[in-house]
Every structure is written in C-alpha cells, then in structure tokens.
C-alpha angles and dihedrals in degrees: 000000000000104000135179126192108204107205108015101205125137097307091038091054092049093052090046091052091050094048092049095046093049094044090237097147141076090187130356126201117193118192130196135151093236109037093196085076089065099033088119086077096058115116096027113135113257093002120124126191115207143159090209111096091183092057092050092050091049094050096045142064100201120050119196113191113204101166138119115283091238090063100040100086093049092050094047090053091049095052098036094095090056097052119108132193089262099058120107115209116206116183123197090177113132115240096358107128130219090239090058091048090049090051088062107036101022136255093266092076128096100250124183130172116211126188106192125159131223094269083082087088089070097037095258106104122141101216126187119203139193135160149192120264093270091043091062086079089062102034088104089060090056090046091052091053099046097039086060087056097044131295130334135196129192113225138162116275090242088070097049096092090054090044088055090059097044097042113022101032085032091075088064092046092053091045090055089050091051091048090052090049088051092050090052093048089054091051089051090057109273122123118247096260094048091044095055091044088054091047096045098049095040090055090047091050093050091052094046090052089060096042091049102039099032090222130151110253092246090059089059091043089054088056089059104039125081133187108282089355131148096250097058088044089057094045095049092050091052091052091048086056091051103256097152098035092048091052092047092046092048094052090049090051089052090048091052090051091055089050087054091053091050091051091051090053093050 
C-alpha cells in the first residue's frame, strides 16, 4: 500500500513504527514541518520524509491525517486540488466530523475516521473506525491496515467521541493504574524495576484472559476471590475509596472536554 501520514507527531510516529514493523507498506511518506522531529525514520527502505504535503498526497493512495484539529481545515484546503477519485482519506483528528471533511473536499471522496491509540507502535492498538457513505466501499482497507496494528472495530460516528475517551485517552488511564500498582508493589517490598514488571505483566495477563476466554470481568474476579480472603478484602477497600466511581467520573470528564472541543470547531 502507498501510504502517507500527514503530520507525523506522536501519534503519526506511532502509526509509522507500526506500519514499518508489520511490513504494511509499499511506500510510506511522512510529513512534518520540522524534519528533525522524524529523523529516526531516515534510512528505512521505501520511507520518504518531506515537508511537502502535496508531494506526499500525489505519491500516495491512502492518506492518514494525524494532526492537531486547529490545523486540519487549512491542510485539507491546501491538498484538495491534488486529490483524485482513488484517494482514501483516513482522519485520526479528534472531534473533526465526516460532514466537515466533506464540506472541504467533497462528498465524492472515500472518507474514513479512525481512532487508534499509541499502542499502535507495538501492534496493539484498539482502533475504532467509521466512514461516509462512499467510504463504506473502502472500510475494509482501513480494517486491513489497523488489524495489522492491533484490533479494529467499526462503529457509528455518533460513538467516536466516546471511543476516543475509552481507547485513546484510555491508554493514559491504564498507565496511571499500572503506575499505582507499581507504587503499591514497591511499598510491599519490591524494588522499582521488579514492581513495574509485576504490574505490567499482571495487567497484560488480565486483559488476555478476557480476550481469550470471552468472559465478563466479574467471572474472572470470581476465580480469584475466596470467602474472607485477601483479594475480596482489597477489592472492597478499593471500592470504598471510590476506585470504580473515580475512573468513571474521569472518563465522563474527558468526554465532556471532547464535546467542548467539537463545539469550538463548529
């Protein structure tokens, strides 16, 4: 696949790393205003670094936009004359609707919104996808890309803001939970390196149990808890201190912030 990443910041670099590591490209163009910020990609076969978005568009079939919302409209306007009927536009831009993209480049383009997270750099992203009517004909292309970089799920566009909180911001939420587990392990007597190792691989195991077995989390919890045991004692203390409610409230606050960003764009 001939892919261009327009705006290779943190997320763009993560996508690029995943694409390269999984041999998912024929050619890959990476654009950024200051190329020193993506110098780590110099020397990779079939990877071109450029400050020229128009060049990247003309040399690619699939365009992945990984830029700040405030810059997206300007970039779309500048590249619109170079778009063809074959281009597939994949936007990872938070809060920027398909309707707004169509208003700039036209309804006759294949337009897909993708919400990956930074775990895409290690091939473990949870990516949500939606498209315009024409884009439905190319949604399988997007699935093929993102399934090589983790797992993808097609959802209605009305759920994209919520998916951003659960999956993209969710990486940060889970990192904080892992950090807290690490701190507890240190207090319980492990050194910092050991504590983080215990926390990381335990969280990975918990997720893989659900993925592999398809069970509800409570089913797996029941396998660990025993009457008057230490696990239920710890779980109940966490709930008394508001673990679940704090996490839910934080995610709702994040969702409300996305809604504010969307209103400002409108």
